[in-house]
C-alpha positions as CSV (number, residue, x, y, z in Angstrom):
1,M,6.3,197.0,-31.5
2,R,4.9,200.4,-30.7
3,E,4.7,201.1,-26.9
4,P,1.0,201.5,-26.0
5,N,-0.3,204.6,-24.2
6,F,-3.6,206.2,-23.4
7,L,-3.1,209.4,-25.4
8,P,-5.2,208.1,-28.3
9,A,-8.2,208.4,-26.0
10,I,-8.2,212.2,-26.5
11,P,-8.8,212.2,-30.3
12,T,-11.2,209.3,-29.8
13,A,-13.3,211.4,-27.5
14,I,-13.2,214.2,-30.1
15,G,-14.3,211.7,-32.8
16,I,-17.2,210.5,-30.6
17,A,-18.4,214.0,-30.1
18,G,-18.2,214.7,-33.9
19,A,-19.9,211.4,-34.7
20,G,-22.7,212.1,-32.3
21,L,-23.2,215.5,-33.8
22,L,-23.3,214.0,-37.3
23,T,-25.7,211.3,-36.3
24,G,-28.1,214.0,-34.9
25,V,-28.0,216.0,-38.1
26,L,-28.7,212.9,-40.3
27,I,-31.6,211.9,-38.1
28,A,-33.0,215.4,-38.4
29,L,-32.8,215.2,-42.2
30,G,-34.5,211.8,-42.2
31,L,-31.5,209.9,-43.5
32,W,-32.0,206.9,-41.2
33,E,-29.9,204.5,-43.4
34,M,-26.8,206.7,-42.9
35,A,-27.5,207.5,-39.3
36,L,-27.6,203.9,-38.1
37,P,-23.9,203.1,-38.9
38,T,-22.9,206.4,-37.4
39,A,-24.7,205.6,-34.2
40,I,-23.1,202.1,-34.0
41,L,-19.7,203.6,-34.5
42,T,-20.4,206.2,-31.8
43,G,-21.5,203.5,-29.3
44,Y,-18.3,201.5,-30.1
45,F,-16.2,204.5,-29.4
46,I,-18.0,205.2,-26.1
47,W,-17.5,201.5,-25.0
48,Q,-13.8,201.7,-25.8
49,I,-13.3,204.9,-23.8
50,A,-15.2,203.5,-20.8
51,R,-13.2,200.3,-20.9
52,R,-9.9,202.1,-21.1
53,T,-10.8,204.6,-18.5
54,K,-11.8,201.8,-16.1
55,A,-8.6,199.9,-16.7
56,I,-6.5,203.0,-16.1
57,I,-8.3,203.8,-12.9
58,N,-8.0,200.2,-11.6
59,S,-4.3,200.1,-12.5
60,L,-3.6,203.4,-10.7
61,I,-5.5,202.1,-7.6
62,R,-3.4,198.8,-7.6
63,L,-0.2,200.8,-8.2
64,R,-1.0,203.2,-5.4
65,E,-1.6,200.3,-3.0
66,A,1.6,198.6,-4.0
67,V,3.6,201.8,-3.5
68,K,2.1,202.3,-0.1
69,Q,3.7,199.0,1.0
70,L,7.3,200.2,0.2
71,P,7.9,202.2,3.4
72,E,6.7,199.2,5.4
73,G,9.4,196.9,3.9
74,N,7.1,195.0,1.6
75,L,8.4,194.9,-1.9
76,P,5.8,193.4,-4.2
77,G,6.3,192.9,-7.9
78,L,4.8,195.8,-9.8
79,S,5.0,194.7,-13.4
80,T,1.6,193.0,-13.3
81,A,-0.1,195.6,-11.2
82,P,-0.8,198.3,-13.8
83,G,-2.6,198.0,-17.0
84,V,-1.2,198.2,-20.5
85,E,-1.1,202.0,-20.5
86,L,1.1,202.2,-17.4
87,A,3.6,199.5,-18.5
88,R,6.5,202.0,-18.7
89,L,5.8,203.4,-15.2
90,A,5.4,199.9,-13.8
91,T,8.6,198.7,-15.3
92,A,10.5,201.6,-13.9
93,L,9.0,201.1,-10.4
94,D,9.7,197.3,-10.7
95,E,13.4,198.1,-11.4
96,M,13.5,200.4,-8.4
97,V,12.0,197.7,-6.2
98,S,14.6,195.2,-7.4
99,R,17.4,197.7,-6.5
100,I,15.8,198.4,-3.1
101,R,15.4,194.7,-2.4
102,E,19.1,194.1,-3.3
103,E,20.3,197.0,-1.1
104,L,18.1,195.8,1.8
105,G,19.6,192.3,1.4
106,K,23.1,193.8,1.7
107,L,22.1,195.9,4.7
108,E,20.6,192.8,6.4
109,H,23.8,190.8,5.7
110,D,26.0,193.6,7.1
111,R,23.7,194.0,10.1
112,D,23.8,190.3,10.9
113,R,27.5,190.2,10.5
114,L,28.1,193.2,12.7
115,G,25.6,191.8,15.2
116,A,27.5,188.5,15.4
117,V,30.7,190.3,15.9
118,F,29.2,192.7,18.5
119,T,27.6,189.9,20.5
120,S,30.6,187.6,20.4
121,M,33.2,190.2,21.5
122,R,35.0,189.4,24.7
123,D,35.4,193.1,25.4
124,A,32.5,195.0,26.9
125,V,31.0,197.6,24.6
126,I,28.6,200.4,25.5
127,T,27.2,203.0,23.1
128,T,25.2,206.1,24.0
129,G,22.9,208.3,22.0
130,K,23.2,212.1,21.6
131,T,21.3,212.5,24.9
132,G,24.0,210.6,26.8
133,R,21.8,207.6,27.6
134,V,22.6,204.0,26.8
135,A,21.6,203.0,23.3
136,L,23.3,199.6,23.0
137,I,25.2,197.2,25.2
138,N,26.7,193.8,24.3
139,P,26.5,190.5,26.3
140,A,30.1,191.0,27.6
141,A,29.0,194.3,29.2
142,E,25.9,192.7,30.6
143,R,28.0,190.0,32.3
144,L,30.6,192.6,33.5
145,F,28.0,195.0,35.0
146,Q,25.5,192.3,35.9
147,V,22.6,194.0,34.0
148,K,20.2,193.1,31.2
149,A,20.2,195.1,27.9
150,E,16.4,195.6,28.0
151,D,16.7,197.0,31.5
152,V,19.5,199.6,30.9
153,V,18.7,200.9,27.4
154,G,17.5,204.5,27.8
155,R,19.0,204.9,31.2
156,S,22.0,207.2,32.0
157,V,25.5,205.7,31.8
158,L,26.2,206.3,35.4
159,E,23.3,204.0,36.4
160,V,24.8,201.2,34.4
161,I,28.6,201.4,35.0
162,R,28.6,203.0,38.5
163,H,31.9,204.8,37.8
164,H,31.8,208.6,37.8
165,Q,35.1,209.1,35.9
166,L,34.1,206.8,33.0
167,A,30.6,208.3,32.8
168,Y,32.0,211.9,32.8
169,I,34.6,211.1,30.0
170,M,31.9,209.5,27.8
171,Q,29.8,212.7,28.2
172,S,32.9,214.8,27.5
173,T,33.7,212.8,24.4
174,M,30.3,213.6,22.9
175,T,30.9,217.3,23.6
176,T,34.5,217.6,22.4
177,G,34.5,214.9,19.8
178,L,38.0,213.7,21.0
179,A,38.8,210.1,21.5
180,T,40.1,209.2,25.0
181,T,41.8,206.2,26.7
182,L,41.3,205.5,30.3
183,E,42.2,202.8,32.8
184,F,40.1,202.3,35.9
185,E,39.5,199.7,38.7
186,T,36.1,198.3,39.6
187,F,34.8,198.0,43.1
188,D,34.4,194.2,42.8
189,V,36.1,191.8,45.3
190,P,38.7,191.1,44.1
191,P,38.9,194.3,42.0
192,R,39.3,194.2,38.2
193,H,41.3,196.5,36.0
194,F,39.9,197.8,32.7
195,Q,41.4,199.8,29.9
196,V,38.7,201.8,28.1
197,E,38.8,203.4,24.7
198,I,36.1,206.0,24.1
199,A,35.4,207.5,20.7
200,P,32.6,209.7,19.3
201,V,30.0,208.3,17.0
202,H,29.0,210.4,13.9
203,N,25.9,210.1,11.7
204,M,25.8,210.2,7.9
205,R,25.8,214.0,8.0
206,G,29.0,214.0,10.0
207,K,27.4,215.3,13.2
208,R,28.1,213.7,16.6
209,S,25.3,211.4,17.5
210,G,26.8,209.6,20.6
211,A,29.8,207.8,21.9
212,V,31.1,204.3,22.1
213,A,33.2,202.8,24.9
214,V,35.2,199.5,24.5
215,L,36.4,198.0,27.8
216,H,39.4,195.7,27.7
217,D,39.9,193.5,30.8
218,V,43.6,193.9,31.7
219,T,43.3,192.3,35.2
220,E,45.5,189.3,34.3
221,L,48.0,191.5,32.6
222,R,48.3,193.8,35.6
223,Q,48.6,190.7,37.9
224,L,51.4,189.3,35.7
225,E,53.2,192.6,35.8
226,R,52.8,192.7,39.6
227,I,54.0,189.1,39.8
228,R,57.0,189.8,37.6
229,T,57.9,192.9,39.6
230,E,57.6,191.0,42.9
231,F,59.5,188.0,41.4
232,V,62.4,190.2,40.4
233,A,62.5,191.9,43.7
234,N,62.3,188.6,45.6
235,V,65.0,187.0,43.6
236,S,67.2,190.0,44.0
237,H,66.7,189.9,47.7
238,E,67.2,186.2,48.0
239,L,70.4,186.4,46.0
240,R,71.7,189.5,47.8
241,T,71.5,187.9,51.2
242,P,73.9,185.0,50.7
243,I,76.1,187.0,48.4
244,T,76.5,189.7,51.0
245,S,77.3,187.0,53.6
246,I,79.8,185.3,51.4
247,R,81.6,188.6,50.6
248,G,81.6,189.6,54.3
249,Y,83.2,186.3,55.3
250,L,85.7,186.4,52.5
251,E,86.8,189.9,53.3
252,T,87.3,188.9,56.9
253,L,89.4,185.9,55.8
254,L,91.5,188.0,53.5
255,D,92.0,190.6,56.3
256,G,93.9,188.0,58.4
257,A,91.3,185.5,59.8
258,M,92.9,182.8,57.6
259,D,95.8,182.5,60.1
260,D,93.4,181.4,62.8
261,H,92.6,177.8,62.0
262,E,89.4,177.5,64.0
263,T,88.0,180.8,62.7
264,C,88.9,179.9,59.2
265,R,87.2,176.6,59.4
266,H,84.1,178.2,60.9
267,F,84.0,180.8,58.1
268,L,84.5,178.2,55.4
269,T,81.6,176.1,56.8
270,V,79.4,179.2,56.7
271,L,80.5,179.9,53.1
272,N,79.8,176.4,52.1
273,D,76.3,176.7,53.6
274,E,75.6,179.9,51.8
275,A,76.9,178.4,48.5
276,E,74.6,175.5,49.0
277,R,71.8,177.8,49.6
278,L,72.5,179.7,46.4
279,T,72.7,176.4,44.5
280,N,69.3,175.3,45.9
281,L,67.8,178.6,45.0
282,V,69.1,178.5,41.4
283,N,68.0,174.9,41.0
284,D,64.5,175.7,42.2
285,L,64.3,178.7,39.9
286,L,65.3,176.4,37.0
287,D,62.8,173.8,38.0
288,L,60.1,176.4,38.2
289,S,61.0,177.9,34.9
290,H,60.9,174.5,33.2
291,L,57.5,173.7,34.7
292,E,56.1,177.0,33.4
293,E,57.2,176.4,29.8
294,D,54.3,176.0,27.5
295,N,56.1,173.3,25.4
296,A,57.1,171.3,28.5
297,Q,55.3,167.9,28.1
298,P,56.8,165.4,30.5
299,E,56.2,161.7,29.8
300,V,53.1,160.4,31.5
301,E,53.0,156.9,33.0
302,L,50.8,154.8,35.4
303,I,52.4,155.3,38.9
304,E,51.5,153.3,42.0
305,V,51.1,155.8,44.8
306,A,52.4,153.4,47.5
307,A,55.6,152.6,45.6
308,A,56.3,156.3,44.9
309,A,55.7,157.3,48.6
310,E,58.0,154.5,49.8
311,R,60.8,155.8,47.6
312,C,60.3,159.3,48.9
313,L,60.4,158.2,52.5
314,E,63.7,156.4,51.9
315,L,65.2,159.6,50.6
316,I,63.9,161.7,53.5
317,A,64.8,159.2,56.2
318,P,68.4,160.5,56.9
319,L,67.1,164.0,57.6
320,A,64.3,162.6,59.8
321,Q,66.8,160.5,61.8
322,E,68.9,163.5,62.6
323,K,65.9,165.2,64.2
324,E,64.6,162.0,65.8
325,I,61.4,162.4,63.8
326,A,59.3,159.3,63.2
327,I,58.1,158.9,59.6
328,S,55.5,156.4,58.3
329,Q,53.0,155.8,55.6
330,Q,49.3,154.8,55.6
331,I,48.4,154.1,51.9
332,S,45.6,152.0,50.7
333,P,46.6,149.3,48.1
334,G,45.6,149.5,44.4
335,L,45.9,153.3,44.1
336,F,47.4,154.6,40.8
337,V,47.7,158.0,39.1
338,K,48.7,159.0,35.6
339,M,51.5,161.6,35.5
340,N,55.3,161.8,35.3
341,G,56.8,159.6,38.0
342,E,59.8,161.9,38.6
343,L,57.6,164.9,39.0
344,L,55.3,163.1,41.5
345,R,58.2,162.1,43.6
346,Q,59.6,165.6,43.5
347,A,56.3,167.0,44.7
348,I,56.0,164.5,47.6
349,I,59.7,165.0,48.6
350,N,59.2,168.8,48.7
351,L,56.3,168.3,51.1
352,L,58.1,165.8,53.2
353,D,61.2,167.9,53.4
354,N,59.2,170.9,54.6
355,A,57.3,168.7,57.1
356,V,60.6,167.3,58.6
357,K,62.2,170.8,58.7
358,Y,59.4,172.5,60.5
359,T,58.5,169.7,62.9
360,P,60.2,169.9,66.3
361,T,62.6,167.1,67.4
362,G,60.7,164.0,68.5
363,G,57.7,164.8,66.3
364,K,55.9,162.7,63.7
365,V,55.6,163.0,59.9
366,W,53.5,160.6,57.8
367,I,52.1,160.3,54.4
368,E,48.7,158.7,53.7
369,A,46.7,158.2,50.5
370,D,43.2,156.9,49.8
371,R,40.4,157.1,47.3
372,V,37.9,159.9,47.9
373,P,34.6,158.4,49.2
374,E,32.0,158.3,46.4
375,G,34.5,159.9,44.0
376,N,37.0,159.0,41.3
377,T,40.0,160.9,42.7
378,V,43.0,160.0,44.9
379,Q,44.1,162.2,47.8
380,I,47.7,162.1,48.9
381,K,48.3,163.8,52.3
382,V,51.6,164.7,53.9
383,C,51.0,165.5,57.6
384,D,53.1,166.5,60.5
385,T,52.9,167.4,64.2
386,G,54.6,170.8,63.8
387,P,53.5,174.2,65.1
388,G,50.8,174.6,62.5
389,I,50.1,177.5,60.2
390,P,47.8,180.5,61.0
391,S,44.7,180.5,58.8
392,Q,45.4,183.9,57.2
393,H,48.5,182.4,55.5
394,L,46.9,179.2,54.1
395,N,45.7,180.8,50.8
396,R,49.2,182.3,50.0
397,L,51.4,179.4,50.9
398,F,51.9,178.4,47.3
399,E,53.0,181.8,46.1
400,R,56.6,182.2,45.1
401,F,58.9,183.2,47.9
402,Y,56.0,183.4,50.4
403,R,57.1,182.5,53.9
404,V,55.1,182.5,57.1
405,D,58.2,183.0,59.2
406,K,60.9,184.4,57.0
407,A,63.8,184.3,59.5
408,R,63.1,180.7,60.4
409,S,62.7,179.6,56.8
410,R,66.0,181.1,55.8
411,A,67.7,179.6,58.8
412,L,66.5,176.2,57.8
413,G,67.7,176.7,54.2
414,G,64.4,177.2,52.5
415,T,64.2,179.0,49.2
416,G,60.5,179.9,49.4
417,L,59.9,178.1,46.0
418,G,59.3,174.5,47.1
419,L,55.5,174.8,47.5
420,S,55.2,176.8,44.3
421,I,57.0,174.0,42.5
422,V,54.5,171.5,44.0
423,K,51.6,173.6,42.9
424,H,52.9,173.7,39.3
425,I,53.6,170.0,39.2
426,V,50.1,169.1,40.5
427,E,48.1,171.6,38.4
428,S,50.0,170.7,35.2
429,S,48.8,167.1,35.8
430,G,45.2,168.2,36.1
431,G,45.1,168.0,39.9
432,Q,44.7,170.3,42.9
433,V,46.8,171.0,46.0
434,W,45.9,172.8,49.2
435,A,46.8,173.0,52.9
436,E,44.9,172.4,56.1
437,S,46.3,173.3,59.5
438,T,45.5,173.9,63.2
439,L,47.8,176.0,65.3
440,G,49.7,173.8,67.8
441,K,48.5,170.5,66.3
442,G,50.3,170.4,62.9
443,S,49.5,170.7,59.2
444,C,48.4,168.6,56.2
445,F,49.2,169.3,52.6
446,I,46.8,167.5,50.3
447,I,47.3,166.5,46.6
448,S,44.2,165.5,44.7
449,L,44.6,163.6,41.4
450,D,42.4,161.5,39.1
451,G,42.6,157.9,40.3
452,Y,43.1,154.7,38.3
453,D,43.2,151.0,39.0
454,A,46.1,148.6,38.2
455,S,44.8,148.1,34.6
456,G,44.9,151.9,33.9
457,A,41.1,152.2,33.9
458,P,39.8,155.3,35.7
459,F,37.9,154.9,38.9
460,E,34.1,154.8,38.3
461,L,31.9,157.2,40.2
462,A,29.9,155.5,42.8
463,P,26.2,155.4,41.9
464,E,24.1,158.0,43.7
465,P,21.8,156.5,46.3
466,E,18.2,156.2,45.2
467,P,15.7,158.3,47.1
468,P,13.6,156.4,49.5
469,Q,10.3,155.2,48.1
470,Q,7.4,156.7,49.8
471,E,4.6,154.3,50.7
472,I,1.2,155.2,49.4
473,S,-1.4,154.4,51.9
474,S,-4.7,153.0,50.5
475,A,-6.5,154.0,53.6
476,N,-9.2,156.6,53.3
477,P,-7.7,160.0,54.5
478,Q,-11.0,160.8,56.0
């Protein structure tokens, strides 16, 4: 099939002109019979040219309107827009539209994917334009700097991050084109540590068009590094003290003190105490290490609080009798918790041991437990009538090796790890532990755990009281 086109309109026009001239000559010669067919043929040619001309003009108008929509993102089908004469052009344009539509689909898919990654990143991301002003900011950065994207886009970096060094390096990166890594600390309370990677952004022509900064929150990492450093230093110090004492006494014995029976016995007693202190320290370190293992999953059982407390008081009774300290319990019946029974007893014994050690002779130590009013938890309290703890120390009592009175704690044989072990035991069981104290009146260490009844069913929350019904008066307010 031959492709149609509008080039035949040119010879048709020439034919019409010739036919019109011939018709005029025939009429002038009086040959009407021959002039009539010529006139009809001429009219037909004129009608065909007018029809084709109108079709071409209308097709070009429709094609022009369709092409105008392309920059606006509208991609209409063009194959039906032109007339027959413009079929080739329409087909080419239609193929172009199909390719553009396909490329736009890919770009939208990539945009959506990058947008999902950008918004779901835990790290804060800030991008700037070539003017150095914020061009883009992700939700993590919004939370970090407590701003809204719509409020900060177009503003200077310093207005958003409020950190001069970071703002300066981002500006410098756009100037030099060199990637930079920086670590800085925020002015929050408590402060947070961030490691920042800053890199230039280039456009399709390879020119620098801005910079991007990715902020990694390394606060926990730095805290772990600090805890590890402090832990090593504390363990070294705790081990050095008894070892130094043991070596000193042994050297004295070897230098001749062994010949004095009384001196030798005294030194051996001290050596035995220091060896016991080392044993306790190593045992506490092993217990703490075991509790911190991720794969440590102790067996959980339904434990009656009263029975567990009674057993702990029996074990602590000899130490309390030596100091003439009265011990007792005040525990409501029917209180149960779900956790490892041995770990619960270890936590309570650690608290009772501390209470007896730090309570003066003739004092009192007791353990009480009850259901929290209008709650589904059980609170176990170990209280004493000791000297109390200053308020500034309460938040740090459960840190490893933390002591309020270091000299007294070591004299009493404490390792500084007992409360830390209690904290790990309780928190691994889904509970909480804290201390309350008043100077000169004693202290209370409180363990809060989910409570259960004897059948193992959790305590139900008490229904909230209904608001009082307001009486509506029917009297006329006037």
